[in-house]
N, CA and C atoms as an extended XYZ file, in Angstrom:
540
Properties=species:S:1:pos:R:3:atomname:S:1:resname:S:1:resid:I:1 pbc="F F F"
N       -14.038      -28.336      -21.199 N   MET     1
C       -14.620      -27.012      -21.396 CA  MET     1
C       -13.586      -26.034      -21.933 C   MET     1
N       -12.308      -26.280      -21.741 N   GLY     2
C       -11.303      -25.318      -22.184 CA  GLY     2
C       -10.968      -24.326      -21.096 C   GLY     2
N       -10.254      -23.292      -21.481 N   GLU     3
C        -9.838      -22.286      -20.510 CA  GLU     3
C       -11.009      -21.403      -20.096 C   GLU     3
N       -10.940      -20.950      -18.843 N   THR     4
C       -11.982      -20.100      -18.271 CA  THR     4
C       -11.329      -19.048      -17.389 C   THR     4
N       -12.132      -18.106      -16.936 N   VAL     5
C       -11.688      -17.113      -15.968 CA  VAL     5
C       -12.664      -17.121      -14.796 C   VAL     5
N       -12.108      -17.036      -13.591 N   ALA     6
C       -12.912      -16.985      -12.363 CA  ALA     6
C       -12.593      -15.687      -11.641 C   ALA     6
N       -13.580      -15.113      -10.993 N   PHE     7
C       -13.412      -13.849      -10.284 CA  PHE     7
C       -13.608      -14.032       -8.791 C   PHE     7
N       -12.908      -13.205       -8.045 N   GLY     8
C       -13.091      -13.120       -6.605 CA  GLY     8
C       -12.846      -11.684       -6.187 C   GLY     8
N       -13.404      -11.277       -5.071 N   ALA     9
C       -13.235       -9.910       -4.596 CA  ALA     9
C       -12.921       -9.933       -3.108 C   ALA     9
N       -12.150       -8.922       -2.693 N   VAL    10
C       -11.755       -8.811       -1.289 CA  VAL    10
C       -11.788       -7.337       -0.881 C   VAL    10
N       -12.299       -7.099        0.326 N   GLY    11
C       -12.300       -5.745        0.864 CA  GLY    11
C       -10.907       -5.363        1.339 C   GLY    11
N       -10.469       -4.160        0.997 N   THR    12
C        -9.171       -3.636        1.415 CA  THR    12
C        -9.360       -2.193        1.860 C   THR    12
N        -8.364       -1.598        2.478 N   PRO    13
C        -8.477       -0.178        2.808 CA  PRO    13
C        -8.637        0.714        1.572 C   PRO    13
N        -8.326        0.171        0.388 N   LEU    14
C        -8.466        0.933       -0.852 CA  LEU    14
C        -9.786        0.651       -1.562 C   LEU    14
N       -10.637       -0.168       -0.956 N   GLY    15
C       -11.913       -0.519       -1.566 CA  GLY    15
C       -11.981       -2.008       -1.854 C   GLY    15
N       -13.050       -2.415       -2.470 N   ARG    16
C       -13.259       -3.826       -2.803 CA  ARG    16
C       -12.550       -4.123       -4.120 C   ARG    16
N       -11.463       -4.904       -4.037 N   MET    17
C       -10.641       -5.209       -5.205 CA  MET    17
C       -11.102       -6.501       -5.863 C   MET    17
N       -11.004       -6.517       -7.196 N   LEU    18
C       -11.423       -7.641       -8.016 CA  LEU    18
C       -10.199       -8.355       -8.573 C   LEU    18
N       -10.152       -9.673       -8.397 N   VAL    19
C        -9.068      -10.493       -8.938 CA  VAL    19
C        -9.669      -11.454       -9.949 C   VAL    19
N        -8.967      -11.602      -11.086 N   ALA    20
C        -9.375      -12.564      -12.109 CA  ALA    20
C        -8.274      -13.596      -12.264 C   ALA    20
N        -8.673      -14.866      -12.250 N   MET    21
C        -7.726      -15.982      -12.358 CA  MET    21
C        -8.134      -16.904      -13.488 C   MET    21
N        -7.163      -17.269      -14.307 N   THR    22
C        -7.359      -18.334      -15.286 CA  THR    22
C        -6.761      -19.599      -14.685 C   THR    22
N        -6.772      -20.676      -15.441 N   GLU    23
C        -6.118      -21.893      -14.974 CA  GLU    23
C        -4.610      -21.702      -14.874 C   GLU    23
N        -4.063      -20.731      -15.621 N   VAL    24
C        -2.625      -20.461      -15.623 CA  VAL    24
C        -2.209      -19.653      -14.395 C   VAL    24
N        -3.000      -18.638      -14.033 N   GLY    25
C        -2.653      -17.784      -12.904 CA  GLY    25
C        -3.476      -16.511      -12.892 C   GLY    25
N        -3.030      -15.547      -12.088 N   VAL    26
C        -3.735      -14.270      -11.988 CA  VAL    26
C        -3.541      -13.514      -13.304 C   VAL    26
N        -4.651      -13.062      -13.868 N   VAL    27
C        -4.614      -12.390      -15.167 CA  VAL    27
C        -4.960      -10.917      -15.047 C   VAL    27
N        -5.657      -10.546      -13.961 N   SER    28
C        -6.072       -9.156      -13.819 CA  SER    28
C        -6.396       -8.847      -12.360 C   SER    28
N        -6.167       -7.587      -12.004 N   LEU    29
C        -6.605       -7.068      -10.710 CA  LEU    29
C        -7.160       -5.677      -10.974 C   LEU    29
N        -8.318       -5.411      -10.440 N   ASP    30
C        -8.945       -4.099      -10.605 CA  ASP    30
C        -9.190       -3.523       -9.215 C   ASP    30
N        -9.016       -2.220       -9.088 N   PHE    31
C        -9.213       -1.565       -7.792 CA  PHE    31
C       -10.681       -1.481       -7.384 C   PHE    31
N       -11.588       -1.771       -8.317 N   HIS    32
C       -13.021       -1.684       -8.013 CA  HIS    32
C       -13.745       -2.877       -8.618 C   HIS    32
N       -14.425       -3.639       -7.786 N   ASP    33
C       -15.227       -4.760       -8.264 CA  ASP    33
C       -16.546       -4.214       -8.798 C   ASP    33
N       -16.856       -4.566      -10.019 N   SER    34
C       -18.130       -4.180      -10.608 CA  SER    34
C       -18.452       -5.150      -11.742 C   SER    34
N       -19.724       -5.240      -12.112 N   PRO    35
C       -20.075       -6.085      -13.260 CA  PRO    35
C       -19.346       -5.636      -14.535 C   PRO    35
N       -19.173       -4.326      -14.694 N   GLU    36
C       -18.478       -3.809      -15.875 CA  GLU    36
C       -17.021       -4.250      -15.895 C   GLU    36
N       -16.353       -4.199      -14.747 N   ALA    37
C       -14.948       -4.626      -14.677 CA  ALA    37
C       -14.831       -6.107      -14.991 C   ALA    37
N       -15.729       -6.914      -14.468 N   ARG    38
C       -15.705       -8.355      -14.727 CA  ARG    38
C       -15.926       -8.636      -16.225 C   ARG    38
N       -16.898       -7.961      -16.804 N   ARG    39
C       -17.200       -8.149      -18.217 CA  ARG    39
C       -16.006       -7.737      -19.090 C   ARG    39
N       -15.375       -6.617      -18.758 N   ALA    40
C       -14.237       -6.128      -19.547 CA  ALA    40
C       -13.075       -7.118      -19.527 C   ALA    40
N       -12.783       -7.690      -18.366 N   VAL    41
C       -11.677       -8.654      -18.273 CA  VAL    41
C       -12.012       -9.919      -19.060 C   VAL    41
N       -13.213      -10.425      -18.900 N   ALA    42
C       -13.604      -11.636      -19.623 CA  ALA    42
C       -13.523      -11.417      -21.131 C   ALA    42
N       -13.953      -10.239      -21.590 N   GLU    43
C       -13.899       -9.933      -23.023 CA  GLU    43
C       -12.459       -9.803      -23.503 C   GLU    43
N       -11.626       -9.085      -22.747 N   ARG    44
C       -10.224       -8.922      -23.151 CA  ARG    44
C        -9.495      -10.257      -23.186 C   ARG    44
N        -9.786      -11.108      -22.218 N   ALA    45
C        -9.136      -12.413      -22.159 CA  ALA    45
C        -9.753      -13.387      -23.165 C   ALA    45
N       -10.981      -13.090      -23.616 N   GLY    46
C       -11.659      -13.969      -24.552 CA  GLY    46
C       -12.036      -15.306      -23.941 C   GLY    46
N       -12.398      -15.263      -22.655 N   LEU    47
C       -12.679      -16.514      -21.941 CA  LEU    47
C       -14.051      -16.478      -21.285 C   LEU    47
N       -14.708      -17.640      -21.205 N   PRO    48
C       -15.964      -17.711      -20.457 CA  PRO    48
C       -15.698      -17.633      -18.952 C   PRO    48
N       -16.674      -17.133      -18.230 N   VAL    49
C       -16.575      -16.963      -16.780 CA  VAL    49
C       -17.162      -18.176      -16.076 C   VAL    49
N       -16.457      -18.624      -15.022 N   VAL    50
C       -16.958      -19.709      -14.172 CA  VAL    50
C       -16.869      -19.268      -12.714 C   VAL    50
N       -17.665      -19.878      -11.887 N   GLU    51
C       -17.543      -19.702      -10.438 CA  GLU    51
C       -16.518      -20.720       -9.961 C   GLU    51
N       -15.455      -20.271       -9.327 N   ASP    52
C       -14.425      -21.191       -8.838 CA  ASP    52
C       -13.693      -20.551       -7.661 C   ASP    52
N       -14.337      -20.524       -6.480 N   PRO    53
C       -13.707      -19.891       -5.325 CA  PRO    53
C       -12.393      -20.542       -4.906 C   PRO    53
N       -12.217      -21.812       -5.209 N   VAL    54
C       -10.951      -22.475       -4.876 CA  VAL    54
C        -9.818      -21.853       -5.693 C   VAL    54
N       -10.082      -21.570       -6.970 N   ARG    55
C        -9.059      -20.996       -7.840 CA  ARG    55
C        -8.631      -19.605       -7.373 C   ARG    55
N        -9.557      -18.817       -6.882 N   THR    56
C        -9.237      -17.439       -6.497 CA  THR    56
C        -8.783      -17.302       -5.043 C   THR    56
N        -8.915      -18.343       -4.261 N   ALA    57
C        -8.655      -18.262       -2.814 CA  ALA    57
C        -7.253      -17.762       -2.478 C   ALA    57
N        -6.222      -18.289       -3.116 N   ALA    58
C        -4.853      -17.897       -2.761 CA  ALA    58
C        -4.605      -16.420       -3.047 C   ALA    58
N        -5.132      -15.916       -4.161 N   ALA    59
C        -4.945      -14.504       -4.485 CA  ALA    59
C        -5.691      -13.619       -3.483 C   ALA    59
N        -6.910      -13.994       -3.137 N   LEU    60
C        -7.694      -13.195       -2.190 CA  LEU    60
C        -7.057      -13.219       -0.799 C   LEU    60
N        -6.592      -14.389       -0.377 N   GLU    61
C        -5.901      -14.482        0.918 CA  GLU    61
C        -4.608      -13.667        0.889 C   GLU    61
N        -3.905      -13.721       -0.229 N   GLY    62
C        -2.680      -12.946       -0.366 CA  GLY    62
C        -2.928      -11.453       -0.272 C   GLY    62
N        -3.948      -10.970       -0.954 N   LEU    63
C        -4.268       -9.535       -0.882 CA  LEU    63
C        -4.669       -9.135        0.532 C   LEU    63
N        -5.484       -9.956        1.185 N   ALA    64
C        -5.870       -9.654        2.571 CA  ALA    64
C        -4.636       -9.604        3.460 C   ALA    64
N        -3.725      -10.553        3.295 N   GLY    65
C        -2.493      -10.561        4.086 CA  GLY    65
C        -1.595       -9.383        3.780 C   GLY    65
N        -1.493       -9.012        2.517 N   TYR    66
C        -0.681       -7.846        2.127 CA  TYR    66
C        -1.212       -6.582        2.796 C   TYR    66
N        -2.512       -6.353        2.690 N   PHE    67
C        -3.081       -5.129        3.254 CA  PHE    67
C        -3.097       -5.147        4.780 C   PHE    67
N        -3.004       -6.320        5.382 N   ALA    68
C        -2.896       -6.420        6.841 CA  ALA    68
C        -1.449       -6.237        7.300 C   ALA    68
N        -0.522       -6.133        6.358 N   GLY    69
C         0.886       -5.911        6.689 CA  GLY    69
C         1.674       -7.178        6.935 C   GLY    69
N         1.094       -8.342        6.679 N   GLY    70
C         1.784       -9.590        6.970 CA  GLY    70
C         2.412      -10.282        5.771 C   GLY    70
N         1.912      -10.025        4.566 N   LEU    71
C         2.428      -10.691        3.377 CA  LEU    71
C         3.352       -9.749        2.614 C   LEU    71
N         4.538      -10.231        2.298 N   ARG    72
C         5.513       -9.408        1.587 CA  ARG    72
C         5.788       -9.899        0.175 C   ARG    72
N         5.383      -11.112       -0.141 N   GLU    73
C         5.598      -11.656       -1.478 CA  GLU    73
C         4.406      -12.518       -1.847 C   GLU    73
N         3.778      -12.226       -2.980 N   PHE    74
C         2.586      -12.964       -3.378 CA  PHE    74
C         2.915      -14.374       -3.843 C   PHE    74
N         3.956      -14.534       -4.637 N   GLY    75
C         4.343      -15.859       -5.109 CA  GLY    75
C         3.265      -16.567       -5.917 C   GLY    75
N         2.382      -15.815       -6.539 N   LEU    76
C         1.301      -16.398       -7.329 CA  LEU    76
C         1.744      -16.603       -8.776 C   LEU    76
N         1.254      -17.642       -9.435 N   PRO    77
C         1.523      -17.747      -10.861 CA  PRO    77
C         0.786      -16.631      -11.592 C   PRO    77
N         1.394      -16.135      -12.671 N   VAL    78
C         0.819      -15.025      -13.427 CA  VAL    78
C         0.513      -15.487      -14.846 C   VAL    78
N        -0.647      -15.103      -15.321 N   ASP    79
C        -1.043      -15.322      -16.714 CA  ASP    79
C        -0.875      -13.986      -17.431 C   ASP    79
N         0.094      -13.912      -18.313 N   TRP    80
C         0.456      -12.655      -18.981 CA  TRP    80
C        -0.339      -12.412      -20.264 C   TRP    80
N        -1.403      -13.124      -20.524 N   ARG    81
C        -2.106      -13.038      -21.810 CA  ARG    81
C        -2.620      -11.647      -22.155 C   ARG    81
N        -2.826      -10.777      -21.184 N   LEU    82
C        -3.324       -9.430      -21.468 CA  LEU    82
C        -2.198       -8.421      -21.706 C   LEU    82
N        -0.982       -8.910      -21.915 N   THR    83
C         0.161       -8.034      -22.147 CA  THR    83
C         0.836       -8.364      -23.478 C   THR    83
N         1.550       -7.368      -23.998 N   SER    84
C         2.371       -7.594      -25.188 CA  SER    84
C         3.681       -8.248      -24.763 C   SER    84
N         4.492       -8.634      -25.742 N   ARG    85
C         5.789       -9.247      -25.436 CA  ARG    85
C         6.669       -8.299      -24.611 C   ARG    85
N         6.737       -7.024      -24.998 N   VAL    86
C         7.569       -6.057      -24.268 CA  VAL    86
C         7.003       -5.822      -22.871 C   VAL    86
N         5.690       -5.640      -22.763 N   GLN    87
C         5.079       -5.460      -21.443 CA  GLN    87
C         5.387       -6.655      -20.554 C   GLN    87
N         5.246       -7.845      -21.101 N   ARG    88
C         5.497       -9.069      -20.337 CA  ARG    88
C         6.921       -9.099      -19.820 C   ARG    88
N         7.875       -8.740      -20.666 N   GLN    89
C         9.280       -8.776      -20.249 CA  GLN    89
C         9.540       -7.791      -19.120 C   GLN    89
N         9.014       -6.580      -19.243 N   VAL    90
C         9.219       -5.563      -18.208 CA  VAL    90
C         8.486       -5.947      -16.926 C   VAL    90
N         7.218       -6.335      -17.037 N   LEU    91
C         6.428       -6.659      -15.845 CA  LEU    91
C         6.922       -7.919      -15.156 C   LEU    91
N         7.385       -8.902      -15.929 N   ASP    92
C         7.939      -10.109      -15.324 CA  ASP    92
C         9.229       -9.779      -14.573 C   ASP    92
N        10.049       -8.899      -15.134 N   THR    93
C        11.264       -8.458      -14.444 CA  THR    93
C        10.908       -7.758      -13.139 C   THR    93
N         9.915       -6.893      -13.202 N   LEU    94
C         9.443       -6.202      -11.998 CA  LEU    94
C         8.966       -7.208      -10.957 C   LEU    94
N         8.102       -8.132      -11.351 N   TYR    95
C         7.514       -9.108      -10.432 CA  TYR    95
C         8.589       -9.971       -9.772 C   TYR    95
N         9.602      -10.323      -10.551 N   ALA    96
C        10.635      -11.232      -10.048 CA  ALA    96
C        11.746      -10.551       -9.272 C   ALA    96
N        11.920       -9.219       -9.448 N   SER    97
C        13.154       -8.646       -8.908 CA  SER    97
C        13.024       -7.385       -8.062 C   SER    97
N        11.829       -6.877       -7.853 N   VAL    98
C        11.699       -5.675       -7.018 CA  VAL    98
C        10.889       -6.045       -5.778 C   VAL    98
N        11.573       -6.313       -4.668 N   PRO    99
C        10.879       -6.819       -3.479 CA  PRO    99
C        10.102       -5.747       -2.716 C   PRO    99
N         9.291       -6.224       -1.837 N   TYR   100
C         8.495       -5.416       -0.904 CA  TYR   100
C         9.373       -4.351       -0.252 C   TYR   100
N         8.874       -3.131       -0.225 N   GLY   101
C         9.577       -2.055        0.468 CA  GLY   101
C        10.721       -1.423       -0.308 C   GLY   101
N        10.981       -1.873       -1.526 N   ARG   102
C        12.067       -1.327       -2.346 CA  ARG   102
C        11.464       -0.616       -3.547 C   ARG   102
N        12.201        0.327       -4.099 N   VAL   103
C        11.769        1.012       -5.314 CA  VAL   103
C        12.908        1.049       -6.324 C   VAL   103
N        12.540        1.150       -7.585 N   LEU   104
C        13.474        1.380       -8.688 CA  LEU   104
C        12.930        2.543       -9.483 C   LEU   104
N        13.796        3.224      -10.217 N   THR   105
C        13.306        4.244      -11.137 CA  THR   105
C        12.851        3.572      -12.423 C   THR   105
N        12.089        4.315      -13.205 N   TYR   106
C        11.642        3.809      -14.501 CA  TYR   106
C        12.855        3.404      -15.342 C   TYR   106
N        13.875        4.249      -15.366 N   GLY   107
C        15.084        3.953      -16.136 CA  GLY   107
C        15.802        2.704      -15.649 C   GLY   107
N        15.897        2.536      -14.327 N   GLU   108
C        16.552        1.343      -13.773 CA  GLU   108
C        15.804        0.072      -14.156 C   GLU   108
N        14.472        0.121      -14.139 N   LEU   109
C        13.703       -1.052      -14.531 CA  LEU   109
C        13.902       -1.348      -16.017 C   LEU   109
N        13.970       -0.300      -16.833 N   GLY   110
C        14.230       -0.495      -18.256 CA  GLY   110
C        15.559       -1.188      -18.488 C   GLY   110
N        16.587       -0.746      -17.764 N   GLU   111
C        17.904       -1.384      -17.891 CA  GLU   111
C        17.866       -2.825      -17.398 C   GLU   111
N        17.242       -3.040      -16.261 N   ARG   112
C        17.181       -4.370      -15.666 CA  ARG   112
C        16.428       -5.352      -16.563 C   ARG   112
N        15.407       -4.873      -17.249 N   SER   113
C        14.611       -5.764      -18.100 CA  SER   113
C        15.267       -5.999      -19.455 C   SER   113
N        16.290       -5.206      -19.795 N   GLY   114
C        17.064       -5.438      -21.006 CA  GLY   114
C        16.355       -5.142      -22.311 C   GLY   114
N        15.366       -4.264      -22.301 N   ILE   115
C        14.643       -4.006      -23.543 CA  ILE   115
C        15.121       -2.758      -24.275 C   ILE   115
N        15.938       -1.931      -23.627 N   GLY   116
C        16.517       -0.780      -24.305 CA  GLY   116
C        15.521        0.262      -24.756 C   GLY   116
N        14.562        0.591      -23.906 N   VAL   117
C        13.618        1.657      -24.241 CA  VAL   117
C        13.739        2.775      -23.206 C   VAL   117
N        13.332        3.997      -23.557 N   PRO   118
C        13.442        5.106      -22.601 CA  PRO   118
C        12.509        4.945      -21.398 C   PRO   118
N        12.839        5.684      -20.348 N   ALA   119
C        12.051        5.629      -19.112 CA  ALA   119
C        10.580        5.915      -19.371 C   ALA   119
N        10.282        6.815      -20.300 N   ARG   120
C         8.885        7.149      -20.604 CA  ARG   120
C         8.119        5.900      -21.068 C   ARG   120
N         8.770        5.061      -21.864 N   ALA   121
C         8.122        3.826      -22.326 CA  ALA   121
C         7.862        2.878      -21.155 C   ALA   121
N         8.781        2.844      -20.204 N   ILE   122
C         8.571        2.011      -19.010 CA  ILE   122
C         7.365        2.546      -18.238 C   ILE   122
N         7.230        3.856      -18.155 N   GLY   123
C         6.064        4.450      -17.506 CA  GLY   123
C         4.769        4.036      -18.181 C   GLY   123
N         4.775        3.942      -19.498 N   GLN   124
C         3.586        3.502      -20.226 CA  GLN   124
C         3.270        2.038      -19.927 C   GLN   124
N         4.315        1.219      -19.810 N   VAL   125
C         4.102       -0.189      -19.442 CA  VAL   125
C         3.503       -0.267      -18.039 C   VAL   125
N         4.015        0.535      -17.105 N   MET   126
C         3.476        0.513      -15.747 CA  MET   126
C         2.012        0.942      -15.759 C   MET   126
N         1.681        1.961      -16.552 N   GLY   127
C         0.309        2.450      -16.632 CA  GLY   127
C        -0.660        1.447      -17.230 C   GLY   127
N        -0.148        0.502      -18.018 N   ALA   128
C        -0.989       -0.512      -18.648 CA  ALA   128
C        -0.942       -1.854      -17.919 C   ALA   128
N        -0.289       -1.906      -16.756 N   ASN   129
C        -0.172       -3.146      -15.990 CA  ASN   129
C        -1.562       -3.678      -15.629 C   ASN   129
N        -1.934       -4.863      -16.120 N   PRO   130
C        -3.267       -5.389      -15.804 CA  PRO   130
C        -3.373       -6.018      -14.409 C   PRO   130
N        -2.230       -6.107      -13.692 N   ILE   131
C        -2.236       -6.790      -12.389 CA  ILE   131
C        -1.540       -5.920      -11.331 C   ILE   131
N        -2.010       -4.672      -11.121 N   PRO   132
C        -1.345       -3.821      -10.133 CA  PRO   132
C        -1.389       -4.450       -8.743 C   PRO   132
N        -0.563       -3.971       -7.867 N   VAL   133
C        -0.360       -4.434       -6.491 CA  VAL   133
C         0.361       -5.780       -6.496 C   VAL   133
N        -0.210       -6.803       -7.131 N   ILE   134
C         0.453       -8.111       -7.176 CA  ILE   134
C         1.720       -8.021       -8.025 C   ILE   134
N         1.619       -7.431       -9.201 N   VAL   135
C         2.791       -7.080      -10.012 CA  VAL   135
C         3.012       -5.605       -9.688 C   VAL   135
N         3.946       -5.314       -8.763 N   PRO   136
C         3.973       -4.054       -8.018 CA  PRO   136
C         4.500       -2.828       -8.776 C   PRO   136
N         3.717       -2.353       -9.748 N   CYS   137
C         4.129       -1.177      -10.516 CA  CYS   137
C         4.237        0.071       -9.633 C   CYS   137
N         3.617        0.057       -8.465 N   HIS   138
C         3.746        1.192       -7.548 CA  HIS   138
C         5.180        1.344       -7.034 C   HIS   138
N         5.994        0.312       -7.160 N   ARG   139
C         7.386        0.367       -6.691 CA  ARG   139
C         8.318        1.004       -7.712 C   ARG   139
N         7.803        1.436       -8.841 N   ILE   140
C         8.618        2.079       -9.866 CA  ILE   140
C         8.336        3.576       -9.809 C   ILE   140
N         9.391        4.350       -9.595 N   VAL   141
C         9.265        5.785       -9.359 CA  VAL   141
C        10.095        6.575      -10.365 C   VAL   141
N         9.802        7.853      -10.448 N   ALA   142
C        10.581        8.753      -11.299 CA  ALA   142
C        11.920        9.049      -10.628 C   ALA   142
N        12.871        9.497      -11.402 N   GLY   143
C        14.170        9.850      -10.847 CA  GLY   143
C        14.100       11.051       -9.922 C   GLY   143
N        13.037       11.858      -10.036 N   ASN   144
C        12.921       13.068       -9.223 CA  ASN   144
C        11.665       13.094       -8.356 C   ASN   144
N        11.114       11.926       -8.045 N   GLY   145
C         9.906       11.884       -7.212 CA  GLY   145
C         9.123       10.612       -7.463 C   GLY   145
N         7.857       10.642       -7.083 N   LEU   146
C         7.027        9.449       -7.192 CA  LEU   146
C         6.697        9.066       -8.623 C   LEU   146
N         6.523       10.030       -9.492 N   GLY   147
C         6.019        9.731      -10.821 CA  GLY   147
C         4.520        9.552      -10.752 C   GLY   147
N         3.927        9.061      -11.820 N   GLY   148
C         2.480        8.913      -11.876 CA  GLY   148
C         2.015        7.558      -11.404 C   GLY   148
N         0.690        7.411      -11.387 N   TYR   149
C         0.091        6.125      -11.044 CA  TYR   149
C        -1.331        6.128      -11.565 C   TYR   149
N        -1.651        5.147      -12.371 N   SER   150
C        -2.988        5.096      -12.957 CA  SER   150
C        -3.927        4.169      -12.195 C   SER   150
N        -3.448        3.491      -11.172 N   GLY   151
C        -4.289        2.580      -10.403 CA  GLY   151
C        -5.164        3.308       -9.411 C   GLY   151
N        -6.346        2.794       -9.207 N   GLY   152
C        -7.248        3.374       -8.214 CA  GLY   152
C        -7.526        4.831       -8.510 C   GLY   152
N        -7.317        5.679       -7.540 N   SER   153
C        -7.576        7.105       -7.722 CA  SER   153
C        -6.309        7.893       -8.008 C   SER   153
N        -5.212        7.226       -8.359 N   GLY   154
C        -4.023        7.937       -8.808 CA  GLY   154
C        -2.852        7.886       -7.850 C   GLY   154
N        -2.040        8.925       -7.909 N   VAL   155
C        -0.750        8.924       -7.223 CA  VAL   155
C        -0.884        8.786       -5.703 C   VAL   155
N        -1.991        9.187       -5.129 N   GLU   156
C        -2.154        9.016       -3.680 CA  GLU   156
C        -2.239        7.540       -3.306 C   GLU   156
N        -2.751        6.719       -4.204 N   ILE   157
C        -2.757        5.268       -3.979 CA  ILE   157
C        -1.315        4.762       -3.970 C   ILE   157
N        -0.511        5.231       -4.919 N   LYS   158
C         0.902        4.840       -4.981 CA  LYS   158
C         1.610        5.239       -3.689 C   LYS   158
N         1.396        6.459       -3.249 N   ARG   159
C         2.009        6.937       -2.002 CA  ARG   159
C         1.572        6.062       -0.823 C   ARG   159
N         0.285        5.720       -0.769 N   TRP   160
C        -0.250        4.914        0.327 CA  TRP   160
C         0.383        3.521        0.321 C   TRP   160
N         0.478        2.886       -0.863 N   LEU   161
C         1.077        1.549       -0.958 CA  LEU   161
C         2.551        1.576       -0.555 C   LEU   161
N         3.289        2.580       -0.999 N   LEU   162
C         4.708        2.679       -0.634 CA  LEU   162
C         4.882        2.967        0.849 C   LEU   162
N         3.947        3.677        1.445 N   THR   163
C         3.990        3.903        2.896 CA  THR   163
C         3.691        2.603        3.638 C   THR   163
N         2.694        1.856        3.173 N   LEU   164
C         2.383        0.556        3.772 CA  LEU   164
C         3.618       -0.335        3.791 C   LEU   164
N         4.386       -0.317        2.700 N   GLU   165
C         5.563       -1.171        2.584 CA  GLU   165
C         6.799       -0.596        3.273 C   GLU   165
N         6.717        0.619        3.790 N   GLY   166
C         7.861        1.215        4.465 CA  GLY   166
C         8.865        1.872        3.528 C   GLY   166
N         8.551        1.950        2.243 N   ALA   167
C         9.448        2.609        1.294 CA  ALA   167
C         9.386        4.124        1.442 C   ALA   167
N         8.278        4.627        1.969 N   LEU   168
C         8.117        6.043        2.305 CA  LEU   168
C         7.800        6.141        3.788 C   LEU   168
N         8.308        7.150        4.462 N   PRO   169
C         7.975        7.291        5.888 CA  PRO   169
C         6.512        7.681        6.064 C   PRO   169
N         5.900        7.132        7.084 N   ALA   170
C         4.508        7.447        7.385 CA  ALA   170
C         4.412        8.827        8.015 C   ALA   170
N         3.367        9.557        7.667 N   THR   171
C         3.096       10.822        8.334 CA  THR   171
C         2.434       10.510        9.671 C   THR   171
N         2.392       11.481       10.554 N   PHE   172
C         1.872       11.231       11.900 CA  PHE   172
C         0.414       10.790       11.891 C   PHE   172
N        -0.335       11.115       10.859 N   ASP   173
C        -1.753       10.760       10.825 CA  ASP   173
C        -2.062        9.586        9.893 C   ASP   173
N        -1.029        8.895        9.388 N   TRP   174
C        -1.249        7.777        8.464 CA  TRP   174
C        -1.837        6.599        9.212 C   TRP   174
N        -2.866        5.999        8.645 N   ASP   175
C        -3.530        4.853        9.262 CA  ASP   175
C        -3.618        3.732        8.230 C   ASP   175
N        -2.932        2.601        8.454 N   PRO   176
C        -2.941        1.528        7.474 CA  PRO   176
C        -4.309        0.873        7.289 C   PRO   176
N        -5.237        1.101        8.187 N   GLU   177
C        -6.561        0.513        8.048 CA  GLU   177
C        -7.504        1.382        7.234 C   GLU   177
N        -7.015        2.584        6.881 N   GLN   178
C        -7.828        3.484        6.054 CA  GLN   178
C        -7.019        3.857        4.830 C   GLN   178
N        -7.694        3.880        3.698 N   GLY   179
C        -7.061        4.283        2.458 CA  GLY   179
C        -6.825        5.778        2.425 C   GLY   179
N        -6.227        6.225        1.354 N   PRO   180
C        -5.947        7.669        1.214 CA  PRO   180
C        -7.199        8.515        1.129 C   PRO   180
């Protein structure tokens, strides 16, 4: 049959998240599961959709474990087909070298990835990350604060994820079982 994409969804404190997996690995994560999101990923990837809960199981279990506070590293194979060469280099560097609970600035990630582009360009790569949370673009911050975040409902999601990981101190009313 050739290559295909399979979808799975998991409830999290941030809502029902959608994961897309090819035979190669995780290709997309969306903060909201919907028919439109599924259709958009399948079209962008140029692949037919199949039902394959076995293929998506590890990613869904990983997300559930991450949001429960028990998983610190996904260790999933990644399919970079929805990224450009530069995006792939930056995001692969991020995935491989910025661990749970740690942050880097946009400029530091640019230097670490060796592509020689300004911090603003790294911010654009983070904003176009097709696999947020698993490829942890929320761990990349501005030199003078959090910076932006295009995932979910915006920067409050970034703040919530960094608090979950202990990179930011929790406020007295923070509840890991409830989203922002």
